LUMDREN-866376 format. One line per field, with one value per atom (N, C-alpha, C): x, y, z; atom name. Coordinates in pm, 1 decimal. Layout:
residues N
east = (X / ...)
north = (Y / ...)
up = (Z / ...)
at = (CA / ...)
END
This chain:
residues 154
east = (83.8 / 0.0 / 88.6 / 35.8 / 112.1 / 16.1 / 44.9 / 155.9 / 112.3 / 204.5 / 174.2 / 243.3 / 172.7 / 234.7 / 214.1 / 100.9 / 74.8 / -31.5 / -48.8 / -150.6 / -290.8 / -309.3 / -440.5 / -468.1 / -371.7 / -397.6 / -488.2 / -556.4 / -640.8 / -557.3 / -436.4 / -348.8 / -312.0 / -280.8 / -246.3 / -362.9 / -482.9 / -601.5 / -635.1 / -624.1 / -649.6 / -549.8 / -422.2 / -318.3 / -339.5 / -375.9 / -400.5 / -518.7 / -626.3 / -746.0 / -719.1 / -640.1 / -610.1 / -491.3 / -418.5 / -291.0 / -202.4 / -197.0 / -131.4 / 8.8 / 88.3 / 219.2 / 198.8 / 295.8 / 290.8 / 417.8 / 399.6 / 512.2 / 484.7 / 579.4 / 565.2 / 663.3 / 613.8 / 704.1 / 754.8 / 864.2 / 918.0 / 1003.5 / 983.7 / 1066.8 / 1210.6 / 1304.5 / 1445.6 / 1463.2 / 1398.5 / 1399.1 / 1266.3 / 1265.2 / 1139.7 / 1074.1 / 943.1 / 866.8 / 863.6 / 901.1 / 890.6 / 749.1 / 716.8 / 587.0 / 572.6 / 679.3 / 670.9 / 659.7 / 720.6 / 706.2 / 560.6 / 486.2 / 347.8 / 245.0 / 292.6 / 201.6 / 141.9 / 26.8 / -37.4 / -90.3 / -84.3 / -127.3 / -12.2 / 109.4 / 228.0 / 267.1 / 256.0 / 285.4 / 428.1 / 518.1 / 657.0 / 687.9 / 587.5 / 612.3 / 641.9 / 705.0 / 742.1 / 620.1 / 511.4 / 395.3 / 331.4 / 332.7 / 277.3 / 366.1 / 497.3 / 588.7 / 572.1 / 563.1 / 546.0 / 409.3 / 308.1 / 173.6 / 170.4 / 238.1 / 237.0 / 333.5 / 428.3 / 527.4 / 534.3 / 462.0 / 451.2 / 588.5 / 686.3 / 819.9 / 885.3 / 835.7 / 890.9 / 820.7 / 718.5 / 636.8 / 692.0 / 791.9 / 848.3 / 943.9 / 887.5 / 960.5 / 1034.6 / 1166.1 / 1245.8 / 1215.2 / 1195.6 / 1163.8 / 1283.2 / 1290.7 / 1396.4 / 1390.3 / 1270.6 / 1250.3 / 1107.2 / 1088.1 / 952.4 / 926.5 / 1025.1 / 1015.8 / 965.9 / 849.1 / 790.3 / 844.0 / 901.3 / 946.6 / 830.3 / 855.1 / 755.5 / 628.6 / 642.7 / 529.5 / 443.6 / 504.3 / 429.1 / 338.9 / 364.1 / 283.9 / 151.6 / 137.8 / 17.4 / -85.7 / -208.0 / -314.8 / -415.9 / -410.2 / -493.9 / -403.1 / -419.9 / -341.9 / -438.9 / -433.6 / -509.1 / -411.8 / -445.4 / -352.6 / -404.3 / -340.5 / -382.9 / -297.5 / -362.4 / -291.4 / -373.5 / -307.8 / -382.1 / -426.2 / -526.0 / -570.0 / -500.9 / -439.2 / -377.6 / -449.2 / -514.6 / -583.7 / -675.0 / -751.3 / -850.3 / -789.4 / -663.9 / -593.6 / -502.8 / -457.1 / -351.9 / -226.1 / -143.4 / -22.5 / 72.4 / 136.0 / 226.7 / 343.7 / 366.2 / 473.6 / 454.0 / 329.7 / 305.1 / 312.7 / 318.2 / 314.0 / 422.9 / 544.7 / 654.7 / 632.8 / 582.3 / 551.8 / 448.4 / 344.0 / 238.4 / 295.1 / 372.3 / 427.2 / 528.8 / 604.3 / 712.5 / 667.7 / 540.3 / 494.6 / 387.7 / 391.1 / 294.3 / 181.6 / 62.1 / -53.2 / -135.2 / -81.5 / -152.1 / -188.0 / -312.6 / -357.9 / -387.3 / -378.6 / -402.3 / -534.1 / -605.9 / -720.3 / -667.2 / -691.7 / -640.4 / -758.5 / -753.8 / -860.3 / -798.4 / -821.2 / -766.4 / -850.8 / -784.5 / -855.1 / -771.4 / -838.4 / -765.2 / -815.6 / -737.8 / -777.7 / -777.9 / -871.7 / -881.1 / -958.4 / -917.9 / -989.9 / -1123.9 / -1130.2 / -1255.1 / -1288.1 / -1189.4 / -1216.3 / -1261.9 / -1341.5 / -1380.8 / -1273.5 / -1298.4 / -1202.5 / -1192.0 / -1299.2 / -1297.5 / -1259.5 / -1184.3 / -1138.2 / -996.4 / -947.9 / -808.7 / -780.7 / -868.7 / -848.7 / -851.4 / -940.2 / -949.3 / -820.5 / -766.6 / -641.4 / -524.6 / -520.1 / -414.4 / -425.6 / -546.8 / -568.1 / -521.5 / -552.4 / -507.9 / -357.2 / -294.4 / -148.6 / -86.1 / -147.2 / -94.4 / -111.1 / -225.9 / -250.5 / -283.1 / -265.0 / -294.8 / -361.2 / -420.8 / -485.3 / -634.0 / -705.5 / -848.8 / -868.8 / -884.7 / -895.8 / -1042.5 / -1074.3 / -1209.9 / -1233.3 / -1359.1 / -1390.7 / -1321.5 / -1281.8 / -1211.1 / -1303.3 / -1243.7 / -1314.4 / -1236.2 / -1307.9 / -1246.3 / -1276.7 / -1173.7 / -1188.7 / -1146.8 / -1195.4 / -1158.0 / -1010.2 / -959.9 / -819.7 / -785.1 / -877.4 / -863.9 / -971.9 / -940.6 / -1045.2 / -1106.3 / -1233.6 / -1305.5 / -1264.5 / -1201.9 / -1149.3 / -1258.0 / -1372.6 / -1479.5 / -1521.9 / -1534.2 / -1575.1 / -1471.9 / -1343.7 / -1238.3 / -1243.0 / -1250.2 / -1251.9 / -1376.6 / -1491.6 / -1613.6 / -1600.9 / -1539.2 / -1518.2 / -1430.5 / -1321.4 / -1230.3 / -1303.9 / -1376.7 / -1451.7 / -1552.4 / -1613.5 / -1711.2 / -1650.8 / -1520.7 / -1454.4 / -1451.5 / -1464.9 / -1465.3 / -1343.6 / -1227.3 / -1101.2 / -1036.1 / -1075.0 / -1014.9 / -1093.2)
north = (-117.2 / 0.0 / 123.9 / 230.2 / 353.1 / 469.0 / 578.0 / 598.4 / 565.4 / 559.2 / 532.0 / 638.3 / 746.1 / 858.9 / 853.7 / 803.1 / 797.8 / 693.4 / 660.5 / 564.3 / 614.2 / 745.8 / 802.8 / 809.7 / 779.3 / 777.3 / 659.4 / 664.2 / 550.7 / 424.7 / 435.9 / 318.6 / 263.2 / 351.8 / 308.2 / 240.7 / 296.5 / 237.2 / 102.1 / 91.5 / -35.5 / -140.7 / -105.0 / -199.3 / -243.4 / -149.1 / -181.3 / -277.4 / -249.0 / -333.9 / -474.0 / -481.8 / -610.7 / -681.0 / -608.2 / -658.4 / -699.8 / -606.8 / -631.8 / -573.4 / -629.6 / -574.2 / -451.3 / -362.2 / -241.3 / -233.6 / -200.4 / -171.8 / -37.3 / 53.4 / 186.0 / 200.2 / 210.4 / 234.6 / 378.9 / 399.1 / 533.2 / 580.8 / 705.2 / 759.7 / 781.3 / 760.4 / 785.2 / 929.9 / 1019.8 / 1161.0 / 1189.2 / 1185.7 / 1204.2 / 1338.8 / 1340.8 / 1463.4 / 1541.1 / 1667.4 / 1754.8 / 1815.2 / 1883.2 / 1951.5 / 2051.7 / 2125.9 / 2224.0 / 2155.3 / 2038.1 / 1961.4 / 1924.7 / 1900.5 / 1854.4 / 1967.9 / 2092.3 / 2206.9 / 2228.9 / 2168.7 / 2175.5 / 2315.0 / 2405.8 / 2543.8 / 2631.1 / 2578.1 / 2651.3 / 2600.8 / 2687.4 / 2648.0 / 2598.8 / 2629.7 / 2586.5 / 2461.8 / 2405.5 / 2287.8 / 2165.9 / 2069.3 / 1946.1 / 1875.9 / 1862.7 / 1790.8 / 1864.2 / 1994.6 / 2069.4 / 2050.8 / 2060.9 / 2040.3 / 1898.7 / 1798.6 / 1660.8 / 1641.1 / 1702.3 / 1692.0 / 1749.8 / 1860.7 / 1929.1 / 1870.8 / 1790.4 / 1729.6 / 1579.4 / 1501.7 / 1357.0 / 1289.6 / 1345.2 / 1283.6 / 1285.5 / 1371.0 / 1378.7 / 1283.0 / 1213.0 / 1131.1 / 991.8 / 946.3 / 813.5 / 823.1 / 812.8 / 834.7 / 709.2 / 721.8 / 608.3 / 582.3 / 455.2 / 415.4 / 348.7 / 358.6 / 291.9 / 142.8 / 87.0 / -54.3 / -75.2 / -169.4 / -209.6 / -353.5 / -414.2 / -554.9 / -570.3 / -631.4 / -656.5 / -790.2 / -793.8 / -921.8 / -1021.9 / -1142.2 / -1250.4 / -1216.7 / -1139.1 / -1098.0 / -1217.3 / -1327.1 / -1444.2 / -1502.0 / -1469.4 / -1522.0 / -1446.5 / -1331.4 / -1250.0 / -1284.1 / -1313.2 / -1335.9 / -1221.2 / -1133.8 / -1013.9 / -893.8 / -791.7 / -668.5 / -551.8 / -480.8 / -355.9 / -245.5 / -170.3 / -73.1 / 67.2 / 138.8 / 272.4 / 380.7 / 491.4 / 602.1 / 729.9 / 845.2 / 971.1 / 991.9 / 1072.0 / 1104.9 / 1233.7 / 1227.1 / 1344.0 / 1364.6 / 1476.5 / 1507.3 / 1391.7 / 1341.1 / 1236.1 / 1102.9 / 1081.6 / 957.6 / 918.0 / 794.6 / 754.6 / 831.3 / 868.0 / 943.5 / 860.3 / 925.3 / 856.2 / 793.0 / 831.9 / 773.1 / 621.8 / 576.2 / 432.3 / 355.4 / 423.1 / 354.4 / 249.5 / 283.3 / 187.3 / 64.9 / 86.0 / -26.9 / -118.2 / -60.3 / -138.7 / -215.4 / -148.6 / -213.3 / -321.6 / -304.8 / -398.3 / -521.4 / -530.8 / -644.4 / -723.4 / -853.1 / -944.1 / -966.3 / -924.8 / -936.7 / -1062.1 / -1152.4 / -1276.5 / -1351.4 / -1399.0 / -1475.0 / -1391.9 / -1260.4 / -1173.2 / -1097.4 / -1081.8 / -992.1 / -858.3 / -754.0 / -621.4 / -529.0 / -465.9 / -375.4 / -236.0 / -147.8 / -13.0 / 73.0 / 163.6 / 265.3 / 391.0 / 503.8 / 629.3 / 732.2 / 837.6 / 953.6 / 1075.6 / 1163.9 / 1286.1 / 1390.5 / 1513.9 / 1623.5 / 1646.6 / 1624.7 / 1653.6 / 1556.1 / 1500.1 / 1410.9 / 1274.4 / 1208.0 / 1070.8 / 974.4 / 845.4 / 744.3 / 745.1 / 790.7 / 799.3 / 668.0 / 674.9 / 555.6 / 516.8 / 570.7 / 545.4 / 396.7 / 324.0 / 180.6 / 105.7 / 147.1 / 84.8 / 108.2 / 228.7 / 259.3 / 181.0 / 166.4 / 85.5 / -59.7 / -112.4 / -250.5 / -268.7 / -172.8 / -180.1 / -176.0 / -93.3 / -83.7 / -213.8 / -272.9 / -398.4 / -512.0 / -517.2 / -621.1 / -757.8 / -775.5 / -902.4 / -875.0 / -977.1 / -965.3 / -940.7 / -967.3 / -943.5 / -814.9 / -705.1 / -573.6 / -544.2 / -522.0 / -490.5 / -340.0 / -299.3 / -156.9 / -90.8 / 32.5 / 106.3 / 178.9 / 232.4 / 309.2 / 437.6 / 547.5 / 676.5 / 717.2 / 764.3 / 820.3 / 966.5 / 1043.6 / 1184.7 / 1198.2 / 1315.2 / 1345.9 / 1315.5 / 1342.2 / 1309.5 / 1207.0 / 1078.8 / 976.4 / 955.7 / 922.1 / 885.9 / 742.9 / 727.5 / 596.0 / 488.9 / 520.0 / 420.4 / 376.7 / 471.8 / 439.6 / 350.4 / 379.7 / 298.3 / 156.7 / 146.4 / 13.6 / -66.3 / -1.0 / -70.5 / -118.1 / -37.0 / -78.4 / -202.4 / -201.1 / -316.7 / -440.6 / -427.3 / -542.7 / -593.8 / -501.1 / -538.5 / -616.5 / -607.0 / -683.9 / -833.3 / -865.0 / -1003.5 / -1082.8 / -1023.3 / -1087.0 / -1166.8 / -1143.6 / -1216.5 / -1340.7)
up = (0.0 / 0.0 / 0.0 / -54.3 / -60.8 / -46.5 / 11.3 / 102.4 / 244.5 / 333.3 / 473.3 / 553.9 / 584.3 / 652.5 / 802.7 / 847.7 / 990.4 / 1016.7 / 1142.3 / 1179.5 / 1147.2 / 1130.7 / 1101.0 / 950.9 / 867.6 / 724.3 / 692.9 / 578.5 / 542.2 / 528.2 / 471.7 / 459.2 / 595.8 / 689.7 / 824.7 / 893.6 / 876.4 / 938.0 / 876.2 / 744.7 / 676.6 / 723.4 / 725.3 / 767.7 / 912.1 / 996.9 / 1136.6 / 1149.4 / 1080.1 / 1087.6 / 1032.7 / 925.5 / 862.2 / 927.1 / 1012.0 / 1063.8 / 945.4 / 850.1 / 722.0 / 716.9 / 628.3 / 596.5 / 509.1 / 514.0 / 431.9 / 348.8 / 222.0 / 133.6 / 69.8 / 84.0 / 24.5 / -89.8 / -213.4 / -325.6 / -321.5 / -250.2 / -226.7 / -343.8 / -386.6 / -493.6 / -446.9 / -537.4 / -507.5 / -464.0 / -533.8 / -495.4 / -425.1 / -291.4 / -217.4 / -248.5 / -233.3 / -251.5 / -120.6 / -127.0 / -9.9 / -7.6 / 99.6 / 106.7 / -8.0 / -37.5 / -146.4 / -282.7 / -298.1 / -422.7 / -449.0 / -340.8 / -351.7 / -354.1 / -356.2 / -354.2 / -492.7 / -517.4 / -648.6 / -681.7 / -586.1 / -611.9 / -663.4 / -658.7 / -702.8 / -841.7 / -941.2 / -1079.4 / -1099.4 / -1005.8 / -1017.3 / -933.7 / -867.2 / -783.5 / -870.5 / -809.9 / -880.9 / -940.5 / -862.4 / -915.2 / -1033.2 / -1030.9 / -1144.6 / -1267.4 / -1248.6 / -1363.0 / -1420.1 / -1331.7 / -1377.9 / -1443.2 / -1386.1 / -1443.7 / -1584.4 / -1603.6 / -1732.7 / -1834.6 / -1790.3 / -1880.2 / -1850.6 / -1927.7 / -1906.1 / -1902.7 / -1970.6 / -1971.4 / -1832.7 / -1743.3 / -1607.9 / -1511.1 / -1557.3 / -1469.0 / -1442.2 / -1514.5 / -1489.9 / -1371.3 / -1253.9 / -1129.7 / -1086.8 / -1068.5 / -1021.9 / -874.8 / -842.7 / -705.8 / -639.9 / -508.9 / -433.1 / -461.5 / -461.9 / -494.3 / -537.7 / -628.5 / -666.5 / -623.5 / -559.8 / -521.4 / -378.3 / -363.3 / -232.6 / -181.5 / -60.9 / -5.5 / 0.3 / -45.3 / -43.2 / -122.2 / -229.3 / -312.3 / -354.3 / -386.4 / -433.1 / -324.8 / -200.0 / -89.2 / -69.7 / -131.6 / -113.8 / -220.2 / -175.0 / -272.0 / -273.0 / -172.6 / -168.2 / -143.7 / -225.1 / -212.1 / -202.4 / -92.2 / -79.6 / -117.4 / -221.3 / -277.8 / -252.1 / -158.7 / -120.5 / -182.8 / -219.8 / -284.3 / -273.7 / -282.6 / -292.7 / -437.5 / -457.7 / -593.3 / -636.8 / -753.7 / -815.4 / -948.6 / -965.8 / -1091.0 / -1133.4 / -1039.2 / -1061.2 / -1105.4 / -1075.5 / -1107.8 / -992.4 / -994.2 / -900.5 / -938.4 / -842.3 / -876.0 / -961.6 / -1056.3 / -1147.5 / -1074.2 / -948.5 / -867.9 / -856.5 / -858.3 / -841.9 / -973.1 / -1085.4 / -1215.1 / -1231.8 / -1194.0 / -1211.0 / -1123.0 / -1001.6 / -913.8 / -979.5 / -1033.6 / -1098.1 / -1217.5 / -1302.0 / -1421.9 / -1388.5 / -1278.9 / -1245.1 / -1167.7 / -1132.2 / -1052.3 / -1125.5 / -1104.9 / -1164.9 / -1064.4 / -1100.0 / -1012.1 / -1041.6 / -1122.8 / -1154.9 / -1027.3 / -1020.3 / -905.1 / -782.2 / -793.8 / -679.2 / -696.8 / -587.3 / -583.5 / -535.1 / -611.8 / -578.2 / -550.4 / -434.4 / -393.8 / -376.7 / -474.0 / -461.5 / -367.7 / -299.3 / -221.1 / -224.0 / -213.9 / -228.3 / -128.5 / -115.9 / -37.5 / -129.0 / -101.6 / -179.9 / -100.7 / -117.0 / -52.8 / -120.6 / -253.4 / -323.3 / -435.9 / -503.2 / -615.8 / -568.4 / -651.0 / -624.0 / -672.3 / -657.2 / -701.7 / -854.3 / -922.5 / -1069.0 / -1132.6 / -1239.2 / -1309.6 / -1269.6 / -1157.8 / -1120.1 / -1102.3 / -1037.8 / -1019.8 / -1151.9 / -1241.0 / -1373.7 / -1451.4 / -1443.4 / -1514.1 / -1455.7 / -1323.0 / -1261.6 / -1306.4 / -1309.5 / -1353.6 / -1497.1 / -1582.3 / -1721.4 / -1733.6 / -1651.0 / -1651.7 / -1602.7 / -1501.0 / -1445.1 / -1546.0 / -1609.6 / -1709.1 / -1650.7 / -1521.6 / -1457.1 / -1323.1 / -1267.3 / -1137.5 / -1150.8 / -1043.6 / -1036.4 / -957.0 / -1026.4 / -964.7 / -935.8 / -810.1 / -768.1 / -770.9 / -754.6 / -750.5 / -632.4 / -652.2 / -549.1 / -454.1 / -350.3 / -247.8 / -223.6 / -210.7 / -182.2 / -38.7 / 29.8 / 163.5 / 157.8 / 253.5 / 258.9 / 294.7 / 272.2 / 301.3 / 447.6 / 536.5 / 678.5 / 710.6 / 687.4 / 691.9 / 829.9 / 828.5 / 948.5 / 984.5 / 1099.8 / 1139.5 / 1137.6 / 1190.7 / 1195.3 / 1054.9 / 962.7 / 825.8 / 756.5 / 777.8 / 716.2 / 772.5 / 903.8 / 967.0 / 926.2 / 915.4 / 872.2 / 728.2 / 641.7 / 502.6 / 497.5 / 572.4 / 573.3 / 624.1 / 732.4 / 786.6 / 684.1 / 609.9 / 508.3 / 392.8 / 374.3 / 269.3 / 302.3 / 431.0 / 479.5 / 431.2 / 451.5 / 409.6 / 522.2 / 646.0 / 758.9 / 790.1)
at = (N / CA / C / N / CA / C / N / CA / C / N / CA / C / N / CA / C / N / CA / C / N / CA / C / N / CA / C / N / CA / C / N / CA / C / N / CA / C / N / CA / C / N / CA / C / N / CA / C / N / CA / C / N / CA / C / N / CA / C / N / CA / C / N / CA / C / N / CA / C / N / CA / C / N / CA / C / N / CA / C / N / CA / C / N / CA / C / N / CA / C / N / CA / C / N / CA / C / N / CA / C / N / CA / C / N / CA / C / N / CA / C / N / CA / C / N / CA / C / N / CA / C / N / CA / C / N / CA / C / N / CA / C / N / CA / C / N / CA / C / N / CA / C / N / CA / C / N / CA / C / N / CA / C / N / CA / C / N / CA / C / N / CA / C / N / CA / C / N / CA / C / N / CA / C / N / CA / C / N / CA / C / N / CA / C / N / CA / C / N / CA / C / N / CA / C / N / CA / C / N / CA / C / N / CA / C / N / CA / C / N / CA / C / N / CA / C / N / CA / C / N / CA / C / N / CA / C / N / CA / C / N / CA / C / N / CA / C / N / CA / C / N / CA / C / N / CA / C / N / CA / C / N / CA / C / N / CA / C / N / CA / C / N / CA / C / N / CA / C / N / CA / C / N / CA / C / N / CA / C / N / CA / C / N / CA / C / N / CA / C / N / CA / C / N / CA / C / N / CA / C / N / CA / C / N / CA / C / N / CA / C / N / CA / C / N / CA / C / N / CA / C / N / CA / C / N / CA / C / N / CA / C / N / CA / C / N / CA / C / N / CA / C / N / CA / C / N / CA / C / N / CA / C / N / CA / C / N / CA / C / N / CA / C / N / CA / C / N / CA / C / N / CA / C / N / CA / C / N / CA / C / N / CA / C / N / CA / C / N / CA / C / N / CA / C / N / CA / C / N / CA / C / N / CA / C / N / CA / C / N / CA / C / N / CA / C / N / CA / C / N / CA / C / N / CA / C / N / CA / C / N / CA / C / N / CA / C / N / CA / C / N / CA / C / N / CA / C / N / CA / C / N / CA / C / N / CA / C / N / CA / C / N / CA / C / N / CA / C / N / CA / C / N / CA / C / N / CA / C / N / CA / C / N / CA / C / N / CA / C / N / CA / C / N / CA / C / N / CA / C / N / CA / C / N / CA / C / N / CA / C / N / CA / C / N / CA / C / N / CA / C / N / CA / C / N / CA / C / N / CA / C / N / CA / C / N / CA / C)
END
């Protein structure tokens, strides 16, 4: 799942409820707060958004330890311009999701999940990708935990 910033993030709450492992596909060049300022035309995310050639972000690693042992993957991400952030693209392309059920979920201040999960599934090319779920930027802990329980994965 990505990203995992705190126990109060949707990813942190999902992992806690599932007692799940977490893997964060971290960029080699981490994003600072100013890099993520989508209101600043000179910020990194705006430059990358406007120039697709800058979106192929190198990751520290795309290899999840014991990846073959996982049959269910809950994939968490923030929404950037109504899509999953391009930071995760290399992770998606570099991993084989064959035989895995993938459940995307995202956080957003205002956008819905949109077609982000569908686009990730298309990029992956393998796996059984289920419909995604959107949580607010500051997720309601009870709502996240109820959603996870409703998946009936335990």
